[in-house]
C-alpha positions in Angstrom: 50.0 42.9 46.7 46.9 45.0 46.8 47.7 46.7 43.5 48.3 43.3 41.9 45.0 41.9 43.2 43.2 44.9 41.8 44.7 44.2 38.4 43.7 40.6 38.6 40.1 41.6 39.4 40.0 44.1 36.5 41.3 41.4 34.1 38.7 39.0 35.3 35.9 41.6 34.9 37.0 42.4 31.4 37.2 38.8 30.4 33.7 38.2 31.8 32.4 41.2 29.9 34.0 40.0 26.7 32.5 36.6 27.2 29.1 38.0 27.8 29.4 40.2 24.7 30.3 37.2 22.5 27.3 35.3 23.9 25.1 38.2 23.0 26.6 38.5 19.6 26.1 34.7 19.0 22.4 34.9 19.8 20.2 34.4 16.7 17.9 37.1 15.4 14.4 36.4 14.2 12.6 38.2 11.4 8.8 37.9 11.3 5.6 39.9 10.6 3.5 41.0 13.5 -0.3 41.1 13.6 -0.3 44.4 11.6 1.8 42.8 8.8 4.9 44.9 9.8 8.3 43.2 9.4 10.0 43.0 12.8 13.5 41.8 13.7 14.2 40.7 17.3 15.8 38.1 19.5 12.5 36.2 20.0 9.2 35.6 18.1 6.1 36.3 20.1 3.8 33.4 20.5 1.0 35.0 18.5 3.4 35.5 15.5 4.9 32.0 15.4 2.0 30.7 13.3 2.7 33.2 10.6 6.2 31.8 10.1 9.6 33.5 10.6 13.2 33.5 9.5 16.3 32.8 11.6 19.2 35.2 11.0 22.8 34.9 12.0 24.9 37.7 13.5 25.5 39.1 10.0 21.8 39.3 9.1 21.9 36.3 6.7 19.0 33.8 6.7 20.1 30.5 8.1 16.6 28.9 8.5 13.1 29.5 7.4 10.2 28.3 9.4 7.0 28.3 7.2 3.7 29.5 8.4 1.1 27.1 9.7 -1.2 25.6 7.1 -4.9 26.2 7.3 -7.3 23.3 7.7 -8.1 23.3 4.0 -4.4 23.5 3.1 -3.6 20.6 5.4 -6.3 18.5 3.8 -5.1 19.4 0.4 -1.5 18.5 1.4 -2.5 15.2 2.9 -4.5 14.3 -0.2 -1.6 15.2 -2.4 0.8 13.1 -0.3 -1.7 10.2 -0.4 -2.0 10.4 -4.2 1.8 10.4 -4.5 2.1 7.4 -2.2 -0.5 5.5 -4.2 1.2 6.4 -7.5 4.5 5.1 -6.1 2.9 1.9 -4.9 1.2 1.4 -8.3 4.5 2.0 -10.1 6.2 -0.6 -7.8 3.4 -3.1 -8.4 3.7 -2.7 -12.2 7.5 -3.1 -12.0 7.2 -6.3 -10.0 4.5 -7.6 -12.3 6.7 -6.9 -15.4 9.7 -8.6 -13.9 7.6 -11.6 -13.0 6.2 -11.9 -16.5 9.5 -11.6 -18.2 11.1 -14.1 -15.7 8.4 -16.8 -16.2 7.3 -16.5 -19.8 8.9 -16.1 -23.2 5.8 -15.9 -25.3 2.1 -15.3 -25.0 1.6 -19.0 -25.7 3.5 -19.8 -22.5 1.0 -17.8 -20.5 -1.9 -19.5 -22.3 -0.4 -22.9 -21.5 -0.1 -22.0 -17.8 -3.7 -20.8 -17.8 -4.9 -24.0 -19.2 -3.0 -26.1 -16.6 -4.3 -24.0 -13.7 -7.9 -24.0 -15.1 -7.7 -27.8 -15.6 -6.8 -28.3 -11.9 -9.7 -26.2 -10.7 -12.1 -27.9 -13.1 -11.1 -31.3 -11.8 -11.8 -30.1 -8.2 -15.2 -28.8 -9.4 -16.0 -32.2 -11.0 -15.2 -34.0 -7.8 -17.4 -31.6 -5.8 -20.3 -32.0 -8.2 -19.9 -35.8 -8.1 -20.0 -35.8 -4.3 -23.1 -33.6 -4.4 -24.9 -36.0 -6.7 -24.0 -39.0 -4.6 -25.2 -37.4 -1.4 -28.4 -36.1 -3.0 -29.1 -39.7 -4.2 -28.6 -40.9 -0.6 -31.0 -38.2 0.7 -33.6 -39.2 -1.9 -33.3 -42.8 -0.9 -33.8 -41.9 2.8 -36.7 -39.7 2.0 -38.4 -42.4 -0.1 -38.0 -44.9 2.8 -39.5 -42.3 5.2 -42.4 -41.8 2.8 -43.0 -45.5 2.6 -43.0 -45.8 6.4 -45.5 -43.0 6.7 -47.8 -44.5 4.1 -47.6 -47.8 6.1 -48.7 -46.0 9.2 -45.3 -46.3 10.8 -43.4 -43.5 12.6 -40.1 -42.5 10.9 -37.3 -43.2 13.2 -35.2 -40.3 14.6 -31.9 -41.6 13.3 -33.2 -41.6 9.7 -34.5 -38.0 10.0 -31.2 -36.9 11.6 -29.3 -38.6 8.8 -31.3 -36.7 6.2 -30.7 -33.4 8.0 -26.9 -34.1 8.2 -26.7 -35.0 4.5 -28.6 -31.9 3.5 -26.1 -29.8 5.5 -23.3 -31.6 3.7 -24.9 -30.7 0.3 -25.2 -27.0 1.4 -21.5 -27.0 2.3 -20.5 -28.6 -1.0 -22.6 -26.0 -2.9 -20.8 -23.2 -1.0 -17.5 -24.8 -2.0 -18.6 -25.1 -5.6 -19.6 -21.4 -5.6 -16.1 -20.5 -4.1 -14.4 -22.6 -6.8 -16.4 -20.8 -9.5 -15.3 -17.4 -8.2 -11.7 -18.7 -8.1 -12.0 -19.8 -11.8 -13.3 -16.4 -12.8 -10.5 -14.7 -10.9 -7.9 -17.0 -12.4 -9.2 -16.3 -16.0 -9.2 -12.6 -15.3 -5.7 -12.7 -13.9 -4.2 -14.6 -16.8 -6.0 -12.4 -19.3 -4.4 -9.4 -17.6 -1.1 -11.2 -17.8 -1.5 -11.8 -21.5 -2.5 -8.2 -22.2 0.4 -6.8 -20.1 2.9 -9.2 -21.7 1.8 -8.0 -25.1 2.4 -4.4 -24.1 5.9 -5.3 -22.9 6.6 -7.0 -26.2 5.4 -3.9 -28.1 7.7 -1.7 -26.1 10.7 -4.0 -26.8 9.9 -4.0 -30.5 9.6 -0.2 -30.5 13.0 0.2 -28.8 14.5 -2.1 -31.4 13.2 -0.1 -34.2 14.4 3.2 -32.6 17.9 1.8 -31.9 20.5 3.1 -34.4 21.8 0.4 -36.7 24.9 -1.3 -35.6 24.4 -0.7 -31.9 23.9 -3.5 -29.4 21.0 -3.7 -27.0 21.9 -2.6 -23.4 23.1 -5.4 -21.1 20.6 -6.4 -18.4 21.5 -5.0 -15.0 
């Protein structure tokens, strides 16, 4: 029984040793450069060498992962700027794609865009005319109140508070209308610029279509839309 127990212990110890050996063998190796620039291979990377980057090796010495070095402040700024430019370029490309799809969906010719421009401009001009008419009417009312007040003063009478308050309120209304007129004018200018850009862009799309048609071999059909 004692002999058998000793054998069991030996088997257990050997199994434990083999297990530990396999764990040691499975540990990854790291290859890095130390502060002197010398290449070092070990089971860990010192903290002062991590920033210079390192490689992770398997038990056969093959590289399974590369950790790049830390970027300098200037390099990070350059990288961030490059990423920002790339994002802006992608956003602009997406904007142009959506713009082109919208133009081709809503218009068949440049004349269609010009007609839409005239309709939209006509609506804004009607609103401008209404605002200007309201302004003229209120100005006339203010002038009437001011004339009445002047007559009262010439007659030696005191101008009543209600009349003065009415003049002030009407002048405030005129100022608000003039702000609305200014806003509508800016809206008209923006609308004209937007439609002019649409016309120019649509013309470019038509030029591209014509160019593709001229470059297409004879007898071939145009590609089907997706």
